[in-house]
Legacy VTK file of the C-alpha trace (Angstrom):
# vtk DataFile Version 3.0
C-alpha trace
ASCII
DATASET POLYDATA
POINTS 805 float
0.000 0.000 0.000
1.416 3.369 -1.021
0.293 6.654 0.473
0.992 10.140 -0.906
1.498 13.227 1.262
-0.239 16.059 -0.573
-0.263 19.856 -0.084
-3.687 20.968 -1.336
-4.447 24.161 -3.217
-6.210 25.988 -0.375
-4.108 28.823 1.038
-5.230 28.725 4.678
-3.676 27.830 8.006
-5.681 24.633 8.475
-4.539 23.303 5.113
-0.910 24.399 5.303
0.151 20.844 6.045
0.195 17.603 4.115
-2.881 15.397 3.793
-2.612 11.648 3.233
-4.183 10.060 0.173
-4.179 6.467 -0.959
-2.467 5.863 -4.316
-4.541 3.473 -6.459
-2.434 0.493 -7.485
-2.612 1.320 -11.184
-1.033 4.746 -10.505
1.799 3.656 -8.224
4.495 4.350 -10.830
3.020 7.690 -11.884
2.444 9.361 -8.517
5.882 10.466 -7.307
7.037 13.527 -5.335
6.742 16.743 -7.378
3.753 15.594 -9.445
0.472 17.512 -9.262
-2.608 15.437 -8.532
-6.344 15.853 -8.500
-7.701 14.874 -5.053
-11.094 14.854 -3.310
-11.149 17.559 -0.621
-14.431 18.101 1.175
-17.250 18.206 -1.355
-15.056 18.925 -4.407
-11.948 17.817 -6.250
-8.965 20.152 -6.143
-5.350 20.234 -7.232
-2.453 19.431 -4.942
1.294 18.734 -4.960
2.704 15.387 -3.883
5.568 16.099 -1.467
6.378 12.565 -0.366
5.426 8.871 -0.537
5.076 6.571 2.500
3.674 3.171 3.372
1.604 3.936 6.456
-0.630 6.696 7.801
-2.049 7.678 11.204
-5.509 7.801 9.664
-7.617 4.691 9.171
-9.869 5.787 6.323
-8.071 7.402 3.431
-9.534 8.826 0.245
-7.976 7.830 -3.066
-6.187 10.154 -5.467
-8.515 10.784 -8.417
-5.819 11.237 -11.089
-2.331 12.624 -11.587
-2.091 15.879 -13.544
1.463 15.216 -14.731
3.390 12.225 -16.023
6.725 13.736 -14.980
7.237 15.799 -11.809
6.884 19.572 -12.284
8.970 20.196 -9.146
12.194 18.317 -8.530
13.448 17.257 -5.114
15.518 20.396 -4.611
12.593 22.703 -5.459
10.334 20.833 -3.027
12.881 21.478 -0.271
13.213 25.080 -1.446
9.437 25.385 -0.997
9.860 24.544 2.708
12.602 27.164 3.007
10.462 29.823 1.253
7.525 29.089 3.561
9.728 29.554 6.586
11.606 32.524 5.201
8.709 34.657 3.922
5.892 33.376 6.202
3.788 32.293 3.227
1.694 29.162 2.740
3.383 26.118 1.201
0.979 26.055 -1.698
1.943 29.653 -2.591
5.630 28.709 -2.427
5.126 25.807 -4.854
2.976 27.800 -7.247
5.417 30.699 -7.532
7.952 28.242 -8.987
5.759 27.231 -11.923
4.997 29.076 -15.170
1.565 30.686 -15.498
0.398 28.046 -17.981
0.410 25.466 -15.182
-1.775 27.729 -13.041
-4.093 29.161 -15.670
-7.117 27.412 -17.113
-5.589 24.940 -19.480
-6.473 21.970 -21.587
-4.350 18.901 -21.262
-3.546 16.989 -24.397
-1.484 13.901 -25.105
0.533 14.188 -28.302
2.766 11.965 -30.421
6.007 13.925 -30.768
7.115 11.649 -33.625
4.420 10.201 -35.848
6.823 7.663 -37.358
7.055 5.819 -34.042
3.291 5.317 -33.821
3.683 1.563 -34.479
5.919 1.151 -31.422
3.037 2.164 -29.109
1.172 -0.391 -27.017
-1.939 -1.537 -28.845
-4.457 0.079 -26.450
-2.772 3.459 -26.764
-2.576 3.116 -30.546
-6.299 2.394 -30.658
-6.933 5.462 -28.486
-5.071 7.715 -30.947
-6.961 6.130 -33.825
-4.799 7.756 -36.504
-4.763 11.213 -34.853
-1.596 12.893 -33.523
-3.226 14.186 -30.339
-5.996 13.227 -27.941
-7.551 14.876 -24.900
-6.314 13.846 -21.434
-9.845 12.997 -20.321
-10.005 10.152 -22.867
-6.925 8.594 -21.230
-8.493 8.889 -17.756
-11.870 7.554 -18.937
-10.174 4.507 -20.464
-8.068 3.916 -17.355
-4.806 4.125 -19.260
-2.809 6.644 -17.192
-0.292 4.085 -15.922
0.264 2.656 -19.397
0.677 6.152 -20.772
3.348 6.844 -18.156
5.365 3.872 -19.521
5.043 5.197 -23.068
6.032 8.665 -21.847
9.172 7.253 -20.214
10.054 5.678 -23.566
9.650 9.112 -25.187
6.786 7.999 -27.460
4.068 10.269 -26.066
4.035 13.539 -24.225
1.538 15.492 -22.140
1.303 19.183 -23.019
-0.728 21.988 -21.482
-2.417 24.222 -23.978
-3.412 27.454 -22.347
-6.945 28.296 -23.377
-7.211 31.330 -25.700
-3.529 30.978 -26.439
-3.546 28.080 -28.878
-2.950 30.271 -31.885
0.714 29.709 -32.579
1.242 26.404 -30.935
0.916 24.248 -34.030
1.844 24.933 -37.633
0.515 23.224 -40.728
3.253 21.211 -42.478
3.095 19.879 -46.051
4.847 16.783 -47.411
4.875 14.984 -50.757
3.016 11.646 -50.768
4.615 10.330 -54.002
8.182 9.318 -54.810
10.328 11.406 -57.181
9.517 9.551 -60.415
5.753 9.592 -59.691
5.969 13.342 -58.986
7.709 13.905 -62.326
4.881 12.027 -64.110
2.274 14.242 -62.373
4.187 17.420 -63.345
4.287 16.334 -67.023
0.509 15.702 -66.974
-0.360 19.233 -65.699
-2.083 21.675 -68.065
-0.201 24.910 -68.998
-2.749 26.904 -66.878
-1.722 25.079 -63.680
1.525 27.084 -63.283
1.187 27.372 -59.503
0.735 23.626 -59.014
3.743 22.965 -61.218
5.998 25.260 -59.148
4.879 23.609 -55.882
5.436 20.064 -57.167
8.840 21.034 -58.579
9.735 22.396 -55.139
8.994 18.960 -53.626
10.948 17.296 -56.419
14.034 19.187 -55.207
13.277 18.932 -51.482
11.691 15.521 -51.605
12.080 14.234 -48.062
11.324 17.538 -46.373
8.274 18.272 -44.329
7.898 22.025 -44.788
5.596 24.416 -42.958
2.971 26.195 -45.034
4.412 29.694 -44.600
7.877 28.663 -45.780
6.385 26.780 -48.735
4.265 29.738 -49.879
7.128 32.221 -49.603
9.552 29.859 -51.398
7.201 29.117 -54.318
5.066 32.264 -54.509
2.018 29.955 -54.770
-1.314 30.558 -53.021
-2.869 28.481 -50.233
-5.644 27.454 -52.623
-3.069 25.870 -54.970
-1.608 23.799 -52.154
-5.126 22.778 -51.009
-5.919 21.551 -54.535
-2.805 19.362 -54.546
-3.750 17.974 -51.116
-7.239 17.157 -52.409
-5.670 15.360 -55.379
-3.697 13.274 -52.869
-0.286 14.418 -54.211
0.575 16.236 -50.987
-0.387 15.543 -47.381
-0.891 18.113 -44.624
-0.569 17.784 -40.857
-0.188 20.053 -37.875
3.114 19.839 -36.037
3.632 21.350 -32.613
6.398 23.937 -32.611
7.918 25.888 -29.756
6.740 29.447 -29.560
10.178 30.949 -29.782
10.038 34.680 -29.103
13.430 34.987 -30.810
12.801 32.438 -33.557
12.519 34.972 -36.364
16.089 36.145 -35.868
19.434 34.716 -36.788
22.090 35.185 -34.117
25.629 35.208 -35.485
27.989 33.158 -33.329
30.481 35.273 -31.373
33.769 34.045 -29.949
34.837 35.104 -26.424
36.656 38.437 -26.313
40.213 38.675 -24.943
40.075 39.810 -21.300
41.900 42.853 -19.947
44.277 42.384 -16.984
41.637 43.741 -14.613
39.051 41.262 -15.953
41.551 38.387 -15.649
42.120 39.203 -11.985
38.396 39.308 -11.322
37.438 36.117 -13.177
40.170 33.924 -11.636
38.518 33.457 -8.200
35.124 32.827 -9.869
36.589 30.109 -12.120
38.417 28.477 -9.227
35.186 28.301 -7.227
33.480 26.684 -10.275
36.291 24.124 -10.596
36.193 23.212 -6.894
32.343 23.050 -6.709
32.609 25.575 -3.907
29.713 27.771 -2.791
30.858 31.376 -2.557
29.095 34.712 -3.089
31.016 37.252 -5.173
30.122 40.930 -5.414
31.405 42.150 -8.778
31.627 45.913 -8.367
32.545 47.520 -11.696
31.835 50.962 -13.145
29.378 51.215 -16.079
31.063 49.913 -19.236
33.798 47.984 -17.399
32.998 44.682 -19.127
30.983 42.769 -16.507
28.924 40.936 -19.155
32.026 39.352 -20.718
32.982 37.976 -17.292
29.490 36.468 -16.938
29.737 34.879 -20.404
33.160 33.329 -19.865
32.235 32.017 -16.398
29.140 30.375 -17.896
31.277 28.826 -20.651
33.388 27.163 -17.957
30.238 25.858 -16.248
28.908 24.441 -19.543
32.267 22.753 -20.211
31.742 20.915 -16.924
28.284 19.797 -18.106
26.453 22.040 -15.624
23.818 24.748 -15.984
23.577 28.476 -15.351
20.887 30.976 -14.329
21.319 34.663 -15.200
18.914 37.191 -13.740
18.547 40.623 -15.321
16.143 43.273 -14.079
12.791 43.461 -15.830
12.166 43.804 -19.490
14.515 46.714 -20.133
17.633 44.602 -20.351
16.445 41.754 -22.476
16.776 42.687 -26.164
20.484 43.558 -26.008
21.234 41.111 -23.204
19.512 38.181 -24.914
21.371 38.943 -28.116
24.726 38.657 -26.348
23.810 35.343 -24.717
22.264 33.877 -27.880
25.309 34.907 -29.918
27.580 33.102 -27.478
25.536 30.004 -26.562
22.976 29.744 -29.397
20.077 27.374 -28.755
21.316 26.442 -25.288
19.623 29.622 -23.980
16.048 29.893 -22.716
14.619 33.332 -21.995
11.968 34.158 -19.411
10.638 37.671 -18.909
7.360 39.461 -18.424
7.045 40.412 -22.086
6.324 36.800 -23.125
2.842 35.342 -23.352
1.861 32.577 -20.924
2.296 30.035 -23.738
5.801 31.272 -24.595
6.851 31.187 -20.944
5.558 27.643 -20.625
7.490 26.565 -23.742
10.723 28.083 -22.424
10.128 26.375 -19.063
9.586 23.028 -20.815
12.889 23.379 -22.670
14.569 23.659 -19.273
12.607 20.761 -17.824
13.486 18.557 -20.792
17.212 19.402 -20.494
17.230 20.991 -23.955
18.855 24.193 -22.698
21.687 24.898 -20.262
21.357 28.649 -19.644
18.346 30.657 -18.514
18.306 34.420 -18.876
15.329 35.958 -17.181
13.693 38.285 -14.706
13.010 37.529 -11.031
10.993 34.297 -11.353
13.685 32.642 -13.525
15.500 31.938 -10.250
13.163 28.914 -9.915
14.242 27.357 -13.244
13.978 23.563 -12.745
17.666 22.778 -13.340
19.100 19.754 -11.538
22.774 20.540 -11.899
23.425 24.225 -11.320
26.996 25.458 -11.770
26.572 29.229 -11.338
23.914 31.858 -10.631
24.516 35.426 -11.831
22.437 38.424 -10.781
23.167 41.473 -12.894
22.349 44.955 -11.517
21.921 43.264 -8.148
20.810 46.532 -6.511
17.572 46.605 -8.513
14.463 46.582 -6.305
12.501 44.589 -8.914
14.269 41.446 -7.611
11.956 41.646 -4.602
8.455 40.260 -5.080
5.828 42.479 -3.491
3.056 39.912 -3.107
3.079 36.529 -1.389
5.544 34.849 -1.216
7.537 38.053 -0.643
10.929 36.633 -1.594
14.066 38.407 -2.763
15.674 36.664 -5.743
19.135 37.225 -4.239
18.238 35.231 -1.101
16.739 32.412 -3.179
19.858 32.384 -5.393
22.179 32.042 -2.405
19.977 29.304 -0.926
19.916 27.295 -4.194
23.631 27.806 -4.828
24.537 26.509 -1.368
22.496 23.357 -2.103
24.326 22.861 -5.409
27.749 23.932 -4.077
28.274 26.605 -6.715
29.134 30.322 -6.853
26.741 33.286 -6.995
27.963 36.422 -8.776
26.200 39.685 -7.905
27.163 42.400 -10.383
26.570 46.155 -10.163
28.139 49.560 -10.744
26.205 50.774 -7.688
25.771 47.805 -5.316
23.007 47.963 -2.729
24.303 49.140 0.629
23.450 45.781 2.190
25.554 43.843 -0.341
28.487 46.234 -0.179
28.460 46.126 3.621
28.493 42.295 3.492
31.440 42.441 1.092
33.275 44.831 3.441
32.712 42.364 6.290
33.984 39.443 4.222
30.602 37.652 4.038
30.766 38.168 0.257
34.008 38.243 -1.744
34.518 41.684 -3.305
35.797 41.820 -6.909
36.642 45.226 -8.336
36.606 46.632 -11.900
37.394 50.325 -11.439
37.966 51.297 -15.117
35.996 51.169 -18.364
36.977 48.454 -20.852
38.459 50.678 -23.559
40.117 52.952 -20.971
37.569 55.597 -22.043
37.127 58.272 -19.366
33.757 58.441 -17.596
31.575 61.188 -19.108
31.903 64.743 -17.758
28.880 65.759 -15.689
27.344 69.240 -15.301
24.846 69.716 -12.499
22.434 72.559 -13.269
20.474 74.306 -10.505
16.992 74.819 -11.973
16.161 77.422 -9.275
18.824 79.671 -10.797
17.346 79.120 -14.271
13.919 80.218 -12.996
15.394 83.286 -11.277
16.990 84.284 -14.536
13.708 84.049 -16.377
14.119 80.663 -18.127
10.708 79.005 -17.776
11.475 76.167 -20.204
11.939 72.596 -18.984
15.393 72.650 -20.611
18.222 74.586 -18.982
20.275 76.823 -21.279
23.263 74.517 -20.838
21.314 71.417 -21.931
19.626 73.255 -24.816
22.957 74.464 -26.263
24.373 70.949 -26.061
21.262 69.489 -27.731
21.697 71.908 -30.651
25.389 71.068 -30.868
24.655 67.284 -31.084
22.062 67.842 -33.810
24.634 69.770 -35.893
27.254 67.045 -35.407
24.795 64.221 -36.150
25.370 62.567 -32.740
22.658 61.060 -30.553
21.178 62.152 -27.223
19.269 60.342 -24.496
16.845 62.458 -22.444
15.755 60.838 -19.233
12.674 61.835 -17.255
12.693 60.511 -13.723
9.009 59.783 -13.252
8.866 57.593 -10.188
6.970 59.318 -7.387
6.318 62.296 -9.624
3.244 62.093 -11.768
1.138 64.809 -13.302
-1.761 65.763 -11.056
-4.613 68.263 -11.425
-4.609 71.279 -9.127
-6.442 74.578 -8.824
-3.989 77.487 -9.019
-6.314 79.763 -7.040
-7.240 77.746 -3.953
-4.722 74.858 -4.164
-7.421 72.133 -4.385
-5.991 68.809 -5.699
-8.244 66.159 -7.235
-8.067 62.972 -5.121
-9.403 59.447 -5.647
-12.731 58.906 -3.817
-11.667 55.363 -2.741
-7.992 55.842 -1.938
-6.310 58.704 -0.182
-4.024 59.570 -3.051
-3.995 62.126 -5.857
-5.331 61.060 -9.227
-2.754 60.885 -12.009
-3.447 62.896 -15.128
-3.219 60.897 -18.385
-2.829 63.319 -21.229
-3.227 60.599 -23.836
-6.908 59.960 -23.004
-7.527 63.256 -21.176
-8.572 61.342 -18.043
-7.523 61.233 -14.419
-6.834 57.760 -13.088
-6.049 56.180 -9.730
-3.092 53.804 -10.024
-4.254 51.777 -7.017
-7.938 50.995 -7.580
-8.382 51.924 -11.237
-10.995 54.671 -10.615
-11.072 57.203 -13.463
-12.897 60.460 -14.146
-12.899 63.388 -16.582
-10.796 66.455 -15.860
-13.019 69.198 -14.335
-13.184 72.503 -16.248
-13.755 74.496 -13.060
-12.516 73.880 -9.519
-15.078 71.876 -7.436
-14.064 73.936 -4.333
-13.884 77.584 -5.492
-15.275 77.336 -9.071
-12.151 79.054 -10.450
-11.287 78.230 -14.055
-7.569 78.088 -13.280
-7.553 74.344 -12.713
-4.917 72.478 -14.705
-2.355 69.772 -14.394
1.130 69.984 -12.924
4.085 67.733 -13.599
5.953 66.922 -16.773
5.081 63.794 -18.665
7.086 62.475 -21.594
4.397 63.694 -24.018
4.744 67.227 -22.697
8.547 67.071 -23.092
8.130 65.747 -26.619
5.800 68.639 -27.528
8.254 71.210 -26.187
11.130 69.545 -28.078
9.143 69.745 -31.318
8.507 73.452 -30.709
12.111 74.336 -29.855
13.945 71.963 -32.216
11.521 71.213 -35.069
14.278 69.477 -37.066
15.045 66.919 -34.330
13.716 63.379 -34.786
12.475 62.054 -31.430
11.675 58.504 -30.292
9.589 58.423 -27.129
9.693 55.379 -24.847
7.172 55.186 -22.042
4.252 53.033 -20.942
2.062 54.369 -23.760
4.497 53.653 -26.602
5.891 50.313 -25.386
2.638 48.642 -24.352
2.549 46.349 -27.376
4.649 43.229 -27.563
7.988 43.745 -29.270
7.503 47.522 -29.497
10.247 48.090 -26.940
12.791 46.388 -29.140
11.531 47.979 -32.371
12.009 51.468 -30.938
15.516 50.668 -29.668
16.505 49.142 -33.002
15.239 52.229 -34.840
17.364 54.386 -32.546
20.406 52.191 -33.071
19.953 52.398 -36.859
20.148 56.197 -36.509
16.496 56.851 -37.389
16.272 59.431 -34.580
18.462 62.026 -32.894
16.892 61.969 -29.439
15.637 59.052 -27.340
13.273 60.346 -24.679
12.088 58.041 -21.939
11.524 57.026 -18.336
13.185 54.347 -16.124
13.159 51.789 -18.910
15.966 53.545 -20.839
18.252 53.962 -17.846
19.942 50.576 -17.963
21.711 48.245 -20.330
21.659 50.442 -23.444
24.954 50.360 -25.285
24.920 52.516 -28.424
28.153 53.925 -29.901
26.694 57.218 -31.087
25.220 58.470 -27.783
27.411 61.369 -26.632
24.954 63.353 -24.511
22.655 62.299 -21.699
20.260 64.829 -20.186
18.432 64.138 -16.912
15.394 66.422 -16.775
14.321 65.899 -13.162
16.946 64.326 -10.958
15.329 64.792 -7.587
11.730 63.643 -7.877
12.532 60.441 -6.000
14.416 62.124 -3.190
11.221 63.284 -1.529
9.434 59.961 -1.223
8.817 58.590 2.298
11.416 55.863 1.851
14.767 55.535 3.611
16.289 54.187 0.391
15.333 57.234 -1.701
18.835 58.778 -1.812
20.345 55.380 -2.633
17.855 54.884 -5.480
18.501 58.396 -6.806
22.271 57.881 -6.783
21.949 54.488 -8.506
19.619 55.778 -11.181
21.728 58.834 -12.032
24.903 56.734 -12.178
23.175 54.216 -14.466
21.856 56.902 -16.796
25.109 58.807 -17.091
26.786 55.460 -17.829
24.935 55.434 -21.181
27.096 58.245 -22.597
30.440 57.932 -24.375
30.797 54.154 -24.108
32.745 53.863 -27.377
35.086 56.139 -29.395
33.263 59.457 -28.893
33.572 61.143 -25.484
30.346 61.627 -23.514
28.740 64.454 -21.556
25.943 64.426 -19.012
23.702 67.306 -17.883
21.715 66.777 -14.684
18.910 69.262 -13.955
17.837 69.479 -10.319
16.219 71.675 -7.700
18.431 70.247 -4.925
21.977 70.281 -6.373
23.481 70.289 -2.900
22.138 66.812 -2.022
25.025 64.341 -1.774
23.310 61.640 -3.839
23.122 64.061 -6.791
26.532 65.628 -6.200
28.367 62.271 -6.034
26.473 60.608 -8.915
28.272 63.010 -11.282
31.783 61.629 -10.780
30.211 58.160 -10.049
31.932 58.282 -6.658
30.260 55.253 -5.095
32.722 54.929 -2.220
32.103 58.423 -0.871
28.365 57.990 -1.323
28.515 54.671 0.536
30.323 56.208 3.527
27.967 59.165 3.771
24.783 57.110 3.344
25.999 54.494 5.866
26.375 57.216 8.502
22.784 58.294 7.938
21.559 54.687 8.092
23.433 54.028 11.319
22.012 57.101 13.056
18.441 56.245 12.061
18.791 52.498 12.668
18.089 51.300 9.131
19.549 48.416 7.080
22.290 47.254 6.779
22.744 48.035 10.511
19.282 46.756 11.411
16.836 44.336 9.831
13.302 45.529 9.103
9.906 43.858 9.209
6.688 45.571 8.248
3.219 44.490 9.361
0.360 46.167 7.461
-3.283 45.765 8.535
-6.171 46.853 6.339
-9.921 46.888 6.956
-12.985 48.705 5.641
-13.588 50.195 9.090
-10.989 52.616 10.349
-11.390 51.726 14.052
-11.027 47.994 13.374
-7.781 48.575 11.450
-6.433 50.722 14.297
-7.410 48.342 17.106
-5.996 45.228 15.396
-2.724 47.049 14.672
-2.550 48.169 18.314
-3.068 44.611 19.588
-0.424 43.259 17.178
2.073 45.958 18.206
1.523 45.215 21.912
1.915 41.479 21.348
5.144 41.929 19.343
6.592 44.326 21.954
6.006 41.784 24.692
7.912 39.076 22.757
10.969 41.045 21.623
14.069 42.267 23.460
14.611 45.898 24.467
17.129 46.199 21.590
14.322 46.101 19.011
12.652 49.350 17.935
8.927 49.184 17.233
7.343 52.100 15.384
3.585 52.194 15.337
0.741 51.664 15.138
0.611 54.454 12.585
-1.367 55.134 9.390
0.446 53.914 6.245
1.903 56.611 3.943
-1.060 55.876 1.657
-3.710 55.605 4.383
-6.560 54.262 2.262
-6.639 52.084 -0.871
-9.820 50.711 -2.476
-11.860 51.999 0.459
-9.805 50.012 2.934
-7.985 51.807 5.740
-4.338 50.851 6.198
-2.337 50.894 9.403
1.140 49.577 9.964
3.842 48.812 12.467
7.547 48.752 11.568
10.038 46.654 13.531
13.787 47.377 13.458
15.960 44.690 15.024
19.391 43.070 15.041
18.855 39.572 16.445
15.386 38.447 17.460
15.078 34.644 17.375
11.465 34.946 18.594
10.291 37.298 15.830
9.332 34.781 13.145
7.375 32.555 15.538
5.604 35.611 16.968
4.585 36.864 13.510
3.441 33.376 12.520
1.294 33.090 15.639
-0.329 36.469 14.809
-1.266 35.175 11.364
-2.659 32.001 12.951
-4.626 33.975 15.530
-6.399 36.140 12.919
-6.806 33.261 10.466
-10.641 33.171 10.689
-11.033 36.867 9.966
-8.428 37.035 7.208
-9.928 33.967 5.512
-13.269 35.776 5.163
-11.457 38.660 3.489
-12.753 41.414 5.775
-9.392 41.809 7.504
-6.074 41.701 5.660
-2.718 41.338 7.385
0.451 41.372 5.347
3.894 40.664 6.745
7.034 41.617 4.903
10.264 40.451 6.520
12.431 42.547 4.214
10.299 45.415 2.917
11.429 47.445 -0.078
8.281 49.535 -0.380
7.211 51.200 2.847
4.179 52.881 1.283
LINES 1 806
805 0 1 2 3 4 5 6 7 8 9 10 11 12 13 14 15 16 17 18 19 20 21 22 23 24 25 26 27 28 29 30 31 32 33 34 35 36 37 38 39 40 41 42 43 44 45 46 47 48 49 50 51 52 53 54 55 56 57 58 59 60 61 62 63 64 65 66 67 68 69 70 71 72 73 74 75 76 77 78 79 80 81 82 83 84 85 86 87 88 89 90 91 92 93 94 95 96 97 98 99 100 101 102 103 104 105 106 107 108 109 110 111 112 113 114 115 116 117 118 119 120 121 122 123 124 125 126 127 128 129 130 131 132 133 134 135 136 137 138 139 140 141 142 143 144 145 146 147 148 149 150 151 152 153 154 155 156 157 158 159 160 161 162 163 164 165 166 167 168 169 170 171 172 173 174 175 176 177 178 179 180 181 182 183 184 185 186 187 188 189 190 191 192 193 194 195 196 197 198 199 200 201 202 203 204 205 206 207 208 209 210 211 212 213 214 215 216 217 218 219 220 221 222 223 224 225 226 227 228 229 230 231 232 233 234 235 236 237 238 239 240 241 242 243 244 245 246 247 248 249 250 251 252 253 254 255 256 257 258 259 260 261 262 263 264 265 266 267 268 269 270 271 272 273 274 275 276 277 278 279 280 281 282 283 284 285 286 287 288 289 290 291 292 293 294 295 296 297 298 299 300 301 302 303 304 305 306 307 308 309 310 311 312 313 314 315 316 317 318 319 320 321 322 323 324 325 326 327 328 329 330 331 332 333 334 335 336 337 338 339 340 341 342 343 344 345 346 347 348 349 350 351 352 353 354 355 356 357 358 359 360 361 362 363 364 365 366 367 368 369 370 371 372 373 374 375 376 377 378 379 380 381 382 383 384 385 386 387 388 389 390 391 392 393 394 395 396 397 398 399 400 401 402 403 404 405 406 407 408 409 410 411 412 413 414 415 416 417 418 419 420 421 422 423 424 425 426 427 428 429 430 431 432 433 434 435 436 437 438 439 440 441 442 443 444 445 446 447 448 449 450 451 452 453 454 455 456 457 458 459 460 461 462 463 464 465 466 467 468 469 470 471 472 473 474 475 476 477 478 479 480 481 482 483 484 485 486 487 488 489 490 491 492 493 494 495 496 497 498 499 500 501 502 503 504 505 506 507 508 509 510 511 512 513 514 515 516 517 518 519 520 521 522 523 524 525 526 527 528 529 530 531 532 533 534 535 536 537 538 539 540 541 542 543 544 545 546 547 548 549 550 551 552 553 554 555 556 557 558 559 560 561 562 563 564 565 566 567 568 569 570 571 572 573 574 575 576 577 578 579 580 581 582 583 584 585 586 587 588 589 590 591 592 593 594 595 596 597 598 599 600 601 602 603 604 605 606 607 608 609 610 611 612 613 614 615 616 617 618 619 620 621 622 623 624 625 626 627 628 629 630 631 632 633 634 635 636 637 638 639 640 641 642 643 644 645 646 647 648 649 650 651 652 653 654 655 656 657 658 659 660 661 662 663 664 665 666 667 668 669 670 671 672 673 674 675 676 677 678 679 680 681 682 683 684 685 686 687 688 689 690 691 692 693 694 695 696 697 698 699 700 701 702 703 704 705 706 707 708 709 710 711 712 713 714 715 716 717 718 719 720 721 722 723 724 725 726 727 728 729 730 731 732 733 734 735 736 737 738 739 740 741 742 743 744 745 746 747 748 749 750 751 752 753 754 755 756 757 758 759 760 761 762 763 764 765 766 767 768 769 770 771 772 773 774 775 776 777 778 779 780 781 782 783 784 785 786 787 788 789 790 791 792 793 794 795 796 797 798 799 800 801 802 803 804
């Protein structure tokens, strides 16, 4: 008798443990740890993950597993263990930990199909399975279950004759392509060609194509473009029985249209040699070590990543490379594909659910050895990891803001210690926490202080916009920046204009009485969207028309403040009508692939000025950019966030790193209203070390990371008094369990006190060592389980918060 321990798909305290289910004898070989199963739970059947197999249970009467949902495990042994660690580490439910590791296609509504990957091997199938297929190349999963053939199918799957695929509903469009093949041999084809009438030119061309490429099975699109024939012509030949058609499943390859030329490794500079040596030795010795690769922008970090990965591949192991968000992929992917070709899978948010699932399957089937992706790629189901690289490790997008609230860096270090391999964290502006760990010797610091081609860093002018206003310049461009823009246009060089939008959106305000239009459901100003002439709330989605008169004092002087990219573009067109501008923001890059199209157009020299927000700050490497202008350097400095000066410094350093990366020298102009702030002053010369020392002093005084750890508890409820009283109780309980060293701030209203008509209160804990903290927080969640399950009360716990709003 075999019994499966199953974690069921019900995120609640009572179900956050394994339940025992009997494995029917026929399924004993199929149900193994890491497989998802369909199990009876209460009145319904739900999905669950098998975490272990045993032979006895404490319970007498066990229900049977209904059916497995997979023939091969979707989570390997290491990922199952990682799920336990995540649960512990982020205080989430086990089911959430397992689900975050899987691609969306395995969570969405999907249809399960069984397919024959190779039609020629149909005769090798067991008779019952052959009968089930009945000449088709795919059947529905339900047919297998209804005929009680799951166990037999598992055997065939192990032999590689059949495969289970998940087709995401609504996303079946590109999954399968129609392929055409000749049914006759060469001499019979020649006879048919000779018999054709002179009018049947199209048919003749198609048949002649198959005469030349006789054994090929060619997809319809390729055939039509090669022969210039129409679909109707091909259909006629199929009807005549001269050609056969069938659908073949193809990978949705987001990069399939493009050819990547193979690139050989570049010779390393002496500085790069020194840096790569310890990484390679840790790879050779299978030693877990965390390296912080601290190198200025343009110092050649990517080449070190590529050559380290090559060493890992030579050993027959695999590599994960994380890059922040979508902004780095087009150029990044190109460099990896050029070096490692088809061994690379790519996972980022710009892919459809079907594409992500296909990339994930390539990894699961051992068809690729390198994954380049955003945060969730850290869970790639590799079994033999040799290195994990996190580029731009300071990026806050590596932290997930909903459950499980993990940081990709922590997961990387956890996985790498299991596999005994190195982690390389790379950045020109490391996060203070990482740099402090490197200073203490917890991480090994590797330094690249100079640019690759010995090019000097760009010269930086910091312009005080208050002075510009005093001297009567009301434009959004300082005189300095405007002169340099004109100069670049005359020389035919390119400029990047960067608008720092975060925490600084256009809002509508009355210039007479100061009234600002707020969201009725959330205590936050509505953001003005020029594109649709609407005001929208970015938290609950509420939108309304812009009022023509002020609701408070009926003045007509109500208009929007703030500078959006559209407004900058309009002013550019007025001042420099001859300049060609490409604008990159949420409006222009919403469509798939548009991001890359715009960048390619800029690279080809189709524009003089690239204007954009955060997404253009990183990873761009174009030879002709000689000027970078930052229009609003300090909008982030005033957010209620202790990391705001760090983020400002990082962003400005990143942006100025886009200029003068090749032959032509670069210049940077930074416009600001607070030029005296050290994060702006030191970003000019990219003086990270001085910034680090100054910021660390401020952090120490105010008891912030890296000197203290933080945990944030946020309570929200529709009734204000309930939110306050629960937060008070929680704060009292935590205070009673922690030492006098810990600092507890709260209960206090959150910086955004109301979202979606729910009031938000919070309590922030700063601590150094509190062994009791996790258990205390867990017991709070358990205590309020009933109320949070009903949805009226929400309690979120973040053990390493990056957003304190």
